[in-house]
C-alpha positions in Angstrom: 57.9 75.9 80.2 60.1 78.9 81.0 62.0 78.8 84.3 63.5 81.7 86.2 65.8 81.0 89.1 66.7 83.5 91.8 67.8 83.9 95.4 71.6 83.3 95.1 74.2 85.4 96.8 77.2 85.5 99.0 77.0 83.8 102.4 79.5 82.7 105.0 80.1 79.0 105.7 77.5 77.6 108.0 74.9 80.1 106.7 71.7 79.5 104.7 70.0 80.6 101.5 66.8 79.8 99.8 66.7 79.5 96.1 63.4 79.9 94.2 62.5 78.9 90.6 59.3 80.3 89.1 57.8 78.6 86.1 55.5 79.8 83.4 52.8 77.7 81.9 49.8 75.9 83.2 51.3 72.4 83.4 53.9 73.1 86.1 52.3 70.6 88.5 52.8 67.8 85.9 56.6 68.1 85.8 59.3 66.7 88.0 61.5 69.6 89.1 65.2 69.5 89.8 68.1 71.6 90.9 71.6 71.1 89.5 74.8 73.1 90.1 78.0 73.8 88.2 81.2 75.0 89.7 83.9 76.5 87.4 85.8 73.8 85.5 83.4 71.1 86.6 80.5 69.2 85.2 76.9 70.2 86.0 75.8 67.9 88.8 72.6 66.8 90.3 71.6 68.4 93.7 68.0 67.6 94.4 64.7 66.8 92.7 61.0 66.6 93.5 58.4 64.5 91.7 55.0 65.7 90.6 53.7 63.9 93.7 56.2 65.5 96.1 58.7 62.6 96.5 62.2 64.1 97.0 65.6 63.0 96.0 69.0 64.3 97.0 72.7 64.0 96.2 74.6 62.5 99.0 76.7 65.7 99.4 73.6 67.7 100.3 71.4 65.2 102.1 70.4 66.5 105.5 71.4 70.1 104.7 69.2 71.0 101.6 65.5 70.7 101.3 63.6 70.8 98.0 59.9 71.7 97.9 57.3 72.9 95.5 54.2 75.1 95.5 52.1 74.2 92.6 49.7 77.0 93.2 52.6 79.5 92.8 54.3 77.5 90.0 57.5 77.6 92.1 60.1 75.2 93.3 62.4 76.0 96.2 65.7 74.8 97.5 66.4 75.6 101.1 70.1 75.3 101.7 71.4 75.2 105.3 74.8 74.6 106.8 76.4 75.8 103.6 80.0 74.9 102.9 82.6 76.5 100.6 82.3 73.4 98.3 78.6 74.3 97.7 79.8 77.4 95.7 78.4 77.1 92.2 75.9 78.4 89.7 72.6 76.7 90.6 70.1 75.8 87.8 66.5 74.7 88.0 65.1 72.2 85.5 61.8 70.6 84.6 61.0 67.4 82.8 58.9 64.3 82.4 59.5 60.8 83.5 61.0 59.2 86.6 64.7 59.6 86.1 65.6 62.3 88.6 69.3 62.3 88.7 70.5 62.7 85.2 70.5 66.1 83.5 69.7 64.6 80.1 66.2 63.7 81.4 65.2 67.3 81.9 63.8 69.2 79.0 63.6 72.8 80.3 66.3 74.8 82.1 66.4 78.1 83.8 69.4 80.5 83.9 71.8 79.9 86.7 71.8 81.8 90.0 75.2 82.1 91.7 75.8 80.9 95.2 79.1 81.7 96.8 80.0 80.4 100.2 83.0 82.0 101.9 85.1 80.2 104.5 
């Protein structure tokens, strides 16, 4: 599976962005999909994930502000980010994998390149 993330940019605090991640291959619908982010000097951290069945999982820091969704017909996963804060500034990565551990980066097998999100105060 090859993943391509896009949609990042510069936005003011309180604004919104929608990230997209397109996947190649015919087995997209069989994978869990996740979004992680990494700020300079920090570890890559879990943001949100969606199971192959559509169950969703969020980090506490984004719960109520971010929404993950998937369109299996388009082989695409989305991350709608609302009420953005300066602390959301990071490179955002999409990932795909098997299994039911959604929160840990080690349980994802495929990664896209990052897309930068910068939130100004």
